[in-house]
N, C-alpha and C positions, 0 to 999 in steps of 0.2 A: 552515510547510514550509521547510526549509533550502535553500540554493542547490545543495548536493549532496545529493539525496534519499537518505534512509536505505533500508535493505532493506524495511522495512514500507511506506514511501512508494512505493518502486518497485513493489511488488506491487499497491498500491491504484491507482497510476497505470496499470499494465498492464491492470488490470481495468476501469478507467474508459475507457481507449481501446477496449477490446473492446466494452463496452456501447454506446459512442457509435456504433459502426458497425453495431449490431444493432437490430432493431425493438424497440419498447417491449414488455416482458412485461406480463402482466395486472396485477400489483401496481403497476408503474410507470405504466401507462396509467390505472388508477383514481386514483392519487395526482395525476397531472398534470391529469386532468379536474377533480378537486376543487380543485386550486390555480387552474386557469383559471376555474372558476365563481366562486370567491371573489374573484379579481381583477376579473372583469367586474362583479360585484355592487358592489365598491368604486368602480369607475369610474362606474357608474350613480348611486351615492350622491353622488359628487363632482359629477356633472353636475347633479343636482337641487339640491344645496346651492349651487352656484355656476355657473350656466349660462355657457357660453363667450360672450365678447364679441368684437367686431371686433379684429383684430390685424394687424400689418404682415407681409406675406407674405414679403418678401425675407429679413429676419433669420431668420424661422422656417424657410424653405426651406434656408438656409445651415446653420443649426443641425442640421437633420435630416440633411443631406448629410454634415456632419462626424461626426455620431453614427454613421452607417453605417460610415464609415471607421474610427472609433474602435473599433467593435464587432469589426472584423477584427483588431485588435491584441489577441491572446488569449494569456494566460499560463496554462499548465496548472497545476492544483492537484490534490492526491490525489483529491478527490471531484468533479472537473469542471474548470472553467476560470474565470478572471476576466478581464474585458476593461477596457481603459482608457477607459471611457465617461465618466468623471467630467469630463474636459476638455470634452466636448460636452454632457453632460446638464445641468450647471449653467446654461450659457447658454440651453439650450432652456427651462428653467423660467422664465427671464426673458423669453423671446421669445414664448411662446404662453400662452393661458389655461390655468389649472390643470387643468380637466377634460380638456383635449386632450393634456396632457403624457404620461400613461400610454399613450394610444393611439398617439402619435407614437413612443414607445419601442418598442412592439410592432412597428410598421411597420419601424423601423430594424433591430431584431433579426431580423425575418423576411427583410428584403432582404439582410442580411449572410449569412444561412444559405442563401438561395435557390440560389446557384451550386452548393453542395455537394449540395443536394437534387436539382437538375437533373442533375448529373453522376453521381448514384447513390452518392456516397461516404457519404451520410447518409440513412437511411430517411425517407420523407416524413412519417411519424407523429411523428418527432422535432421537427417544426415546432411541434407542440402545446406543447412546452416553452418556446417564446418567451413565452407568456402567464405561465407560472409564473416565468420568469426576469425578468419585468418588474415584479415586486412592489416592487422597490426604489424605483420611481417614485411609489408611492402615498404613502409617508411624508411627504416634504417638501410635496407638494401638499396633503395633509390638514392639516398644521400651518398653512400659510398660509390655508387655508379656515376653519379654526377660529378663527384670530386675526383674520380679516376684513381681512387685509393683503395687498397685492401684493408680490412679491419685491423690486421696485425700491424700495419705500418701507420695507422691513423693516430693523430695527436689527440690530446684531451678535448680541444674545441670541436673537432670533427665527431668524436665519440659522443659528446654532449648533444650535438646537432642530431645525430642518429637516434639518440634516446628520445629527444623531444619530438622528432618526426614520427617515431613509433607511437608515442602516447597521443600526440595530436591527431594523427590519422585514425588511430583506433577509436578515440572518442568521437571524432566527426562522423565516421561511418556508423558506429554503434548508435549514436544519438539520433541520426537521421532515420535509421531502421526502426528504432523504438518509437520515434515520433510518428512515423507513418503507420506502424502496426498497432501502437497503444495510445497515441495521442499525448504522450508525456512531453512536456516542454524541455528545451535544451538546458535551461537554468536549473530546473529540478533535477535532471539527470546529472549535471555537473556537480551539484551539491551532494548527491548520493554517491558519486564515484570518486570524489577528490581524495578520499582516504585510500582507495585502491591504488591510485597512481602514486601516492606518497610511498606506499609499500613497494611498488614496482621500482621506484627510484632507489630505495634502500637496498633491495635485493640485487639490483644491477651492479652495485659496487662489489658484492661478493661474487657474482657471476663473472665479472670482468677479470678478477684475480684467477678464477678457474680457467677462463678462456685463454689467457696468456700462457698457460702451462700445457694445454692439451696436446700440442704437437710434439713437445719434448717428452711428455709423460701422459699418454692417452688415458691411463687409469685415473688421472686427476678429474676426468669428466664425471666420475662417480662420487666425487667429494660432496655435492649438494644433497645426496640421498638421506643422510641423517637429519639434515635440516628439513627436508621434505617430509620425513616421517613425523617430525615434531609438528610441522604445520598441518599435517593430515589429522593429528590428534585434536588440534585446535579447531580445525574445520568440522570434524565430527561433533565435537562438543557444541559448537555454534549451531550446527544443523539440528542437533537434538534439542537445544534450548529454544530455537525458533519453532520446531515442531510442537514442543510443549506449550509455548505461548499461543500458537494457533489453535491447538486442541482445547486449551483453557478458554480462549475467546469463544470458540464454537460451543463449549459447554455452557458458558454464561448465556449466550444467545439462545441456546436450546432451552435452558431453564426459564428464561424470560418468556419465550414463546409458549412453553407449557403452562406457565402461570397465566399468560394471556388467554389461553384456551380454557383454563379453569374459571377465570373471570367470566368468560362468555357463556360457559356451561352453567355457571351459577346464576347469571342474569344476562340475558341476551342483549338488552339495551346497553348495559354497562360495557360489555365486551365490544360491541360495535362502536360505541362512543369512544372508547380508548383507542381503537385503531384509527378512527377519524382524527383524533387529536394528534396521534403520531404523525400522520401525513402533513397536517398543518404545522406542527411544531418543528419538524425537521426542515421544512422549507424556510420558515421564519428564522430559525437558528442559523441556517446557512447564509441567509441574506444579512444577518447581523454580524457575520464574520467570526463566529465562534471557532475555537480550535477543534481539532479532530477528537480529542478526549471529551470536550464539552458537547460536541455533536452526538457522540455515542451516548453520553449521559442523558441528553435530551430525548433521544430515541427510546432508551430503555425506561426512563422515568415516565415519559408520556404513555407508553404502553401499559405501565404498571401503576400509574398514579392513583387508580381506584382499587388496587388489589386488596386493600384493607377492608373493603366493603363485603368481602366474603365472610367477615366476622360479624357483620351487622344483620339482625333479624330481617327476614324477607318481608314481613308485614310492614316494616318501617320503610325499607327500600322501595316497595311497590305501592305504598299507600297513595290512593288517588286524591286525597284531600290535603289540606294544610297540616304540616307537622306541628305537634305540640312542642313546648320549650324543652321538655324532657326528651322527646324523640330527637330533637335537633342536637341535644348534648350527646346522645348515643351516636348519631350520624357523624358528628365531628371527631369521634375517636378513630375514624377510618384512616386518618393520616398517620397517627401514631402506630396503629395496628399494622399498616403497610410497611412502615419503617422497621418494626420489629421482625416482620417476616423476611424482609430483604437483608437485614443484618445477619440473619442466620446463614445466609448463603455465603457471605464474606466477600473478600476481594473488593473490586471497585463497585460491587452491588451495594456496599455500605454507603458509598457516596450517593448512589442512586436512591438509597433509602432516605438520606437526608433531604434530597430534593423532593421526594414523595411526601415527606413530613411537612414540607414548607409550601406546597403548591396552593394552599388556601390562606397563606399570609397575604396581607394587603399592603400596598405601597405606603399608605398613611399610618400603618401600625395597628389597624383595627382587626386584623385577621386572627386565625388560630393555627396551631395550638400554642405558639410561643410569643405572639404579638410582635414579631419582627417588623421592621419598617425600612423602606428605601432599599439601599444596596446591601443591607444586612441580609436580605433575602437572596438566596442563590439565583443567579441570572437564569439558570435553566428552569427554576421553579416559577420565575416571573413570566417566562415564555409560555410554559404550560398553563399557567393561570389564565392568560389572555386567550390562548387557543381553546382551553377547556370551556371557558365561558361563552366564547363565540359558537362553539359546536353545540353547547347546551341550549343556547337561544335559538339556534337554527334547526333544532330537533323537536319532533313531536314527543311530548311527555305524557304520563298518565293523567296529569291534571290540566294540561293545556296543549294547544297546537303550536307548531314552530312559528317563531316571529318572522315577519318578512325581512328581506335583506336590508332594506333601508332602516327599519326599526332596530334591528340588531346592531347596525353600524352606529346609529345615533346613541344607543345604550352604551356601547363601548366607549364612544367619545365622552359621554356624560360622566363616566366613571374613571376616565384617564386622570391620573394624579391623585385619585382617591383609592380605588381598589387596584388599579393597574399602573405599572410603570409607564409614564407618558411617552417615553422614547420608543418602547416596544409597541405600544398602541399605534404610534405614528407609522412605524415601519410596517406593521401588520396591515393597517388600512391602506397603505401604499400598495401592498401586494393585492389586496382586495380590489382596489381601484384599477389595477393593471389587468385584472381579470374581468370577464363579462359577468353580469349578474347571474347567479346560480340559484337553483331552487331546492337544493338538498345539501346537507353537510358533506356528503361524499363528493358531490360535484364541486363544492367549494374547494376542497382539498385538491382535486384533480385540476381544476382550472387555475388555481393559484400556482400549483406546481408547473403547469404548462407555461404560464406567464413568466415564471422565474427562469425556466430553461431557455426561453426565447430572449 
């Protein structure tokens, strides 16, 4: 995950935040019960293989306290969060017998979440996730148990194996849980989490230095606290930045929806037409493999492509007969008027405004307002142009009835390479052919969307 989350990451983050504040659904609950059962079985196996021996209470208690503090230093990731526990976990492995390490981790994670549970910010059932989130503690303990070596006497190779076991088991269990609960692929999750594991490796070096001192000088366990305080500041700044991004994104979407409502209130046909074009354009853009940013631009521009028509006199918009040349000149200003309106909003809506400006350009250069041709026209505008025309042909207008499905299809083909990007027409008609023949623009969008989902 980048320091500036992408559109996709923002969407996943927003969904993750929403899920965190809600009770576990049945699929999540089943997955968490399975993860917890597996965790407890591993703890029992470690206990049998290497029963706990006596240990020094002061270093262990200090390690547990620092682990609770470290667990509160939380960095959001698209599929959840990561905590700066490595600074406290490594010393804990050195401070207590192996079989007790996973249980100590569960206690620390539960204590850290307890205030949120008590305040009602997080549902009590979410506490069950602490067992699944503690799987990372099994790997290194198992390595030391299999090697028959204590962490204090382990060499560099064994310590590296323990670290890799920790990271590997943590990713495996976490990825499977997220795949079951959210449907996120393992590759996507690895790409999002690779930076987290890089930081864990770096922190492990510092933690190992602390761990080797804790039995001689228990107060050394507190050494990571200043670094944890610094990381807490970074975590808060990151969380605030993500919150601002999500709020800004919601504000843009809200503004677009309000403008869509204004269009529909101003002219019902135009409003319904824009919403139908959105449904078609988003499906087509997805099939064309556009990026997340481009998909967002298509959605907003399709919704607002006719927003400039609110500046056009209603007697021209609703004229039942053929428009005069002068009236056409007035109509054609709606693309520029739409851009001016969206430019005032600022941000990425300025990009949306440029798309709105260009949605009546033609592939052969004969369109308006700028006479752009071919790939000079933004791809989002070319998509909207195709979907806009299809929906217009398949809709009843004040001066004619909707064209039949086959007639509209033939018209689109006839203008491929002239008015429309031929590749986009080809893909769009492929979607149409995959769907059954429909009788209304709304059902066109619904059937094409269903066909794509299948």
